[in-house]
KEVOVO-889347 format. One record per residue (C-alpha): z, x, y. Coordinates in steps of 0.25 Angstrom, whole numbers, plus 2048, in hexadecimal, padded with zeros to 3 digits. Each point is the difference from the previous one (the first is absolute). Last residue first. Layout:
ZXY
...
END
This chain:
6CE80EDF8
7FA7F2802
7FB7F77F5
7F67F6804
7F97FB80D
80C7FB807
7FF7F2806
8027FE80F
7F1804802
7F7808809
7F1801803
7FC8037F2
8067F37FA
7F77FE7F5
80280C7F8
7FB7FC7F3
7F27FA802
80280780E
7FC80D7FA
7F27FA7FD
7FA8017F2
7F48077FA
80580E802
80D7FB7F9
7F78007F3
80280F7FF
80C7FE7F7
7F87F77F7
7F580A800
80980B7F9
7FB80D806
80D801808
7FF80480F
8027F2805
80C7FF7F7
80880880A
8017F2807
80580580E
80080F803
7F57FF80B
8087F5808
7FB80380E
7F18017FE
8027F87F3
8037F3808
7F2800806
7F98047F2
8077F47F9
7FA7F9808
7F4800809
80080980C
8027FC80F
8057F37FC
7FB7F4808
8067F67F5
7F78037F9
7F780C7FF
7F3801807
80780180D
8027F980E
80580180E
80F8037FD
7FD80B7F5
80D7FF7F8
80880A7F8
80680A80B
7FB7F580A
80D7F97FE
80780B807
80F7FC804
8067FE7F2
7F680A7F9
80980C7FE
8097F97F5
7FC7F27FB
80D7F9803
80B7FB7F6
80B7F8807
7F57F9808
7FF7FD80F
7F67FA7FF
7F37FF807
7F67FE7F5
8027F17FF
7FD7FF80E
7F18057FF
7FB7FA80D
80A80680A
80380A7F4
7F3808804
80480280F
80E8057FC
7FB8087F5
7F780780A
80B803809
8057FA80D
7F67F5801
7F1800804
7F680B7FD
7F980880A
7FA8097F6
80E808800
80B7F8806
8057FF80F
7F57F6803
7F37FE808
7F87F5806
7F87FD7F3
80E7FD7F9
7FD8017F1
8057F87F4
7FD7F1804
7F680680A
7F68037F5
7FF7F27FB
8067F67F6
7FC7F37F9
7F2802805
7FA8007F2
7FA80E803
80E805804
8067FC7F3
80780E7FD
7F88077F5
7FE8027F2
7F17FF7FC
7FB80980B
7F97FA80C
80C802809
7FE80F7FE
7F2800805
8047F980C
80B80A802
7F580C7FF
7F97F980C
80B80280A
7FA80080D
7F87F3800
8097FC7F4
80B7FD80A
7F87F5807
7FB7FA7F3
80F7FF7FC
8047F980C
7F57F6802
8057F47F8
80E801806
7FA80080E
80080C809
8077FC80D
7F87FB80C
7FE7F27FB
7F87F980C
7F38067FB
7F880D7FE
80380580E
80D8077FE
7FC8087F3
80D8077FC
7FE80A7F5
7F980C807
8037FA80E
80F8047FE
7FB80F7FE
7FE8097F4
7FD80E804
8088067F5
80E803807
8017F1803
7FD7FC7F2
80A8097FA
80B7FB809
80780880B
7FC7F880C
8017F37F8
80E8017FB
8077F780A
7F47F67FF
8077F67F8
80A7FE80B
7F67FA809
8067FE80E
80880C800
7F68087F7
7F57FE80A
7F67F57FF
7FD7FE80F
7FB80E804
7FF8027F1
7F37F87FF
7F880980A
80780C7FA
7FA7FD7F3
7F2803806
80580C807
8058067F3
7F37FD7F9
7F880880B
7F87F6809
7F27FE7FD
8027F27FA
8087FB80C
7F680380A
8087FB80C
7F97F880A
7F680580A
7F58027F5
8017F17FE
7F77FD80D
7FF7F17FD
7F47FB7FA
7F37F8804
7F87FA7F5
8047F2806
7F780280C
7FA80E802
7FF80180F
8097F6805
8098027F5
80180F803
8037FD80F
80C7F77FB
80580B7F6
80080B80A
80F801803
8047FB7F2
80380D7F9
80680680C
80A7F5801
8048027F1
80D807800
8038067F2
7FB7FC7F2
80D7FE7F9
8097F880A
7F37FD807
7FC7F57F6
80E7F9801
80E8027FC
80C7FA807
7F87F4804
8027F980D
8087F3802
80880780B
80E7FD7FD
7FE7FE7F1
7F880D7FD
7F67FB7F5
8008067F2
7F67F77F8
7F480A802
80780B7F9
8047F87F4
7F27FB7FF
7FB7F2805
7FB80680D
7FA80C7FA
7F87F77F6
7FA7F880C
7FD80C808
7F98077F5
7F87F37FD
7FC7FF80F
7FD80F802
7F17FE800
8017F680B
80280B80A
8047FF80F
80C7F67FD
80580A7F6
80480B80A
8057F680B
8097F97F6
80580C7FA
80680580D
7FB80880C
80780E7FF
7FB80A809
7F780C7FF
80180E807
80A8057F6
7F67FE7F5
8087FF7F3
80E8047FD
7FE8027F1
7FC80F801
80B804809
80A7FA7F6
7FA8097F6
80380D808
80E7FB803
8027FF7F1
7FF80F7FE
7F38047F9
7FF8017F1
7F680B7FC
7F27FC7FB
7FA8037F3
7F17FB7FF
7FF7F97F3
7F68057F6
7F1801800
7FD80B80A
80D8087FE
7FF7FE7F1
7F2805800
80380C809
80C8047F7
7F78007F3
7F6809807
80B809804
8058017F2
7F38027FA
7FD80C80A
80E8067FC
7FC7FF7F1
7F3806803
80680B808
80A8047F5
7F58007F5
7F7808808
7F47F9807
7F28027FB
7F47FF80A
7F37FC7F9
END
């Protein structure tokens, strides 16, 4: 049996691990200039546009898709002077004349089983995510949709998430994510957040009283974690207005960072505290209540109590807490 020296064995193990990661993990692709993605979504340059009516008239399988589309936000946009839709099937799938060129002959040979030559259309699923998003961004630019101003530099855009990852344009006339589907949509990529929302102390997402988009902007933000608002405190006090102040006596060093004490998605300690009291407070106030070090059980009884039993206005107050030197 061949024996490897320790250093060679470690190197061999590392190479094996790297090979497994390369085979099973994501393939890293460098970002290309926008012009390269634009070339991918042009479609067949030898094809012509024939219009949605000509496309769907050849195939009854698309009747429901057509009906849903015509009742959607996209399908309702009609150019007044011509009566033609501003957005149709070919806006996303590319020109369709080649796809329909042999449909009549195929129907003669195969009857209702005949299909159009869909391979001549854009294969949207095989496009890079940046190109998929560019199909939508041709119309939904930041100029026409201000909410997309931060999309190109957002965490989602940089991690292979495209518009098609969240928006299902053929699932019905409602082409935005419904309120009831938002949380489940996010959980597909964020399963750890689902777990946190199952803890005893949490925001009421499961009860549908709020959703992920109340705090996060999925299209990008200037804040970390794609948070809405100028600061974390500004975002939280939209609902927790009694904590907004201003107060004469502020809780120092935590006035802008609610997450210093609270876990926003969920916690085992109420109310969404990262650590149960009094241990949470003792992290910053270790010298408080020296009686904790006493052997007298009456002094140590404070461990069984909450700091807020006495210090009720921990977010700020206009009343002094006691003698001030």
